[in-house]
Every structure is written in structure tokens, then in C-alpha cells.
ZAMARGU-4260 file (C-alpha; in steps of 0.2 Angstrom, whole numbers, plus 5000, padded with zeros to 4 digits):
<rodrens>
0) 4761/5029/4939 | 4763/5025/4958 | 4776/5012/4953 | 4786/5024/4942 | 4787/5036/4957
5) 4793/5023/4969 | 4806/5017/4956 | 4812/5035/4954 | 4813/5037/4973 | 4822/5021/4975
10) 4834/5026/4961 | 4838/5043/4970 | 4841/5034/4986 | 4852/5021/4978 | 4862/5035/4969
15) 4864/5045/4985 | 4870/5029/4994 | 4884/5027/4980 | 4890/5045/4981 | 4906/5047/4990
20) 4905/5053/5007 | 4916/5067/5015 | 4933/5061/5019 | 4950/5068/5026 | 4965/5070/5015
25) 4981/5060/5020 | 4994/5071/5027 | 5012/5065/5026 | 5021/5069/5042 | 5038/5062/5039
30) 5048/5053/5025 | 5061/5040/5028 | 5072/5035/5013 | 5087/5025/5010 | 5095/5012/4999
35) 5100/4994/5002 | 5111/4983/4992 | 5104/4965/4989 | 5115/4951/4989 | 5114/4937/4976
40) 5104/4926/4987 | 5087/4921/4991 | 5089/4927/5009 | 5079/4942/5015 | 5088/4958/5017
45) 5081/4968/5033 | 5082/4987/5033 | 5079/4995/5050 | 5067/5009/5051 | 5068/5018/5068
50) 5054/5029/5074 | 5041/5023/5062 | 5024/5018/5067 | 5020/5004/5053 | 5002/5004/5057
55) 5002/5021/5049 | 5015/5019/5036 | 5017/5012/5018 | 5032/5007/5008 | 5037/5011/4990
60) 5051/5001/4982 | 5060/5002/4966 | 5075/4992/4959 | 5090/4996/4948 | 5102/4983/4942
65) 5117/4980/4932 | 5112/4963/4929 | 5111/4958/4910 | 5095/4948/4913 | 5085/4958/4926
70) 5069/4950/4921 | 5074/4933/4929 | 5074/4941/4947 | 5060/4945/4959 | 5060/4959/4971
75) 5047/4962/4984 | 5045/4974/4998 | 5037/4969/5015 | 5033/4982/5029 | 5033/4972/5045
80) 5039/4973/5063 | 5055/4964/5060 | 5061/4946/5058 | 5057/4933/5045 | 5040/4929/5053
85) 5036/4945/5060 | 5017/4950/5060 | 5013/4962/5046 | 5004/4978/5049
</rodrens>
């Protein structure tokens, strides 16, 4: 009987530990948007973002192409401090 009570208490403590804690909602303070044309090249295309603290930013990217075989290309987005080997946030 004592083991059952201890097991029940342990289960309640474990469930309380797994329960989500209070948190703050994210607030978007500003939005920067634009477009960039990518050349038919493997070279990176840099897009300057002025006035953006990348430690508090995220990037969303989408692509649109007139290419007849768009599935043979790979497009990625990278938010960094600039330059090819810039440190990432």
C-alpha cells in the first residue's frame, strides 16, 4: 500500500514537471520584406537588411521560378552578419 502511494506521488510530481510553464508570447515589432533576383550561378546573393538585430530576428523565404525544371535547383536562406563566412546568429 505504501509503495502504491509513493508511486502515485512520483507520477504526480513527474506530470507536474512535464506540464508547460508560463511563457511570454512573441511580439513582432517590425517587418522587413523585399525581393531578390537570383542569378543562374552558385554564388551567394547577399541582401542587406539595415536596422535589424539578427539576434532577435528570423527569416522566411519562398521561391518562384519560370524554370521548366525547378526541382533541380536548391535555394536556401541564411541570416548572418554579412559576408560569405560571417558568424551566424
